[in-house]
C-alpha angles and dihedrals in degrees: 000000000000117000130200115258121257121226124224110269092237092056091044090056091053093047093045088073088071095054094104089058094066144041115252096261093044093050089055090055091044094056091045094051093046089055090043095053092046093047102041109092096192139021098029094189120133091269088044089057088052090051092048089052090055092241102110091107095040106045130044111244091238088071090064093044092050089056090067101030106042113000120116110253137109124224092212091056091052091046093053091047088052089049089054089054091050092049091049099046110021106034128059116246113279091003115146117260119237111206124190116201122192140139131238136183124236105199119231138173129218139061098246098058112120115252094354116149146126111301139162112282115183092190096057120111122249134030096294103075097200135115141175119250143066117325117209131194108213131196114202131182111231114220136172113226120210092238096046129068094199122064122253126219115220113196114226106161135027135182127198115233116220132190109260092013133100116322120253093251089052090051089049091052090052090052091048092050091050091055092043091054091050094049102031092152094062132074114243127209115193122201123188140152126262094277089072096049096104142097094291089083097042118125101020115186128257114296093023127107135175128211123189142149117274118231118241091246096048112128121214130195138198119259113271113271118248117264117258122226111277095012112153131214132040119316117268115257096206140013132232121318117271097182137220126329087265090058090049091050093053094062098027126128105221124216124198114228138164118242134185115218140139091018095301139085121228143153124261138168119241142179124197125205127179112212146116130284093202096170092062112015100022112204097358108121111237140179123228113208117189116199124201121184117230125228097028140058118273114268093223097068112215096011098086096226139065102221136002118210125193122195140170090214104109096175107051121090119251089250091057092048092050092048091046093053091046088057087064088078089071090076089058089053089050091053090052092048097048091050100040102032104028098028094228109178096033093103112107099217117149110174119091103251094043092049091048092053109036100068095044088050090055092047090051090051090057091053091046089052093053092043093050092048093049092050104035114359110055116113124168089223093064093080093043090052091049091052090049093053094040105032093177088076091081096157098040109130104152135056115255126214088262090055090051092048093048091051093052093043092055092048090052091048093047091051093045094055096040106132116249095187131044092243118116118261117262123239091251092053091049091050091048091053093049092047094047092047091053092047091051091077095039 
């Protein structure tokens, strides 16, 4: 007689936190599909999740499809619960929250898919960076794990972009405000690329800052001069024109500093100017930090700098701002991992509610994986074993996302095939264990 698979106790404890987000039957399906997505090495469709959970011969496939299409649960509620877990276990008390917001395209095919359309896709081949599918704006909490030198972005909220609907920066602002309301007692630092450097993030509340990359044609101005006694007319909103980042670089006084970013420490030249970016953030006081690499020509030929950062954080040092913006790249790594390793976006849902839930579910599974590994799965021998099985990784010193996923897969497999009776294992059961163990690292 077939029996339903059992999850590892450590994973069950992590998933138990989400129990208030579901009804009892729906929570059972939720835990099964999480394990199925994390275990299934190929074909991560909805039926593929059911197969990965070992329930293809026990449950009808409609039970898994109903979870996404009709069941009662809200992705934002799960995301905020996940954020609570991250704050509790991966961030020090009262530490500021670094949030990376970016958008990514999950490619789809078909005319009847909800909200599918042609959107920007930076990973597409060719000069025209566009693709057809569902475009998602994702908010991820950036954390530094004790066993990793580079930061990791853990997705907690996502919003589906639609043609004719709210813009992606507006959706990102909504996600940011949702997190800020949940964690009102903490400071929040937002990092985003140049596409989000517009009026959507103007006028952030107290304790909130935004750091982004300034466009080459951005125009900055001096702060408005103080009013003189007896001066008539309304107060000035901005001072005299400073110019573009190129104009700033021409007359800049460069200072050499040491910064830590992308897992390394190196020396760069910087200049720091306090001003206004009136065209985007109106009267919000900002700082423009130009960065110029040392020892090589600038990559932006003719501009005199390599990157121009603009931030509303008036207290942090330039080194902290540079490192904070560099941490934004972790969300790009997360997008690559969820697509290539977890297969998020492979589900073929078409109706509205299912489309709006399937991708956030996969993003949450990635965050649950990292959270589980940080709390229960890390072992210093994981990296050594990986180097032994793949000796070409001579400089590998830290576990990758694939190493974390392989560790959890094998724990799920070991628990699933744990004997419940004293009888010897059959030949078929032994072959299934060996095959599943080999697929775990696929």
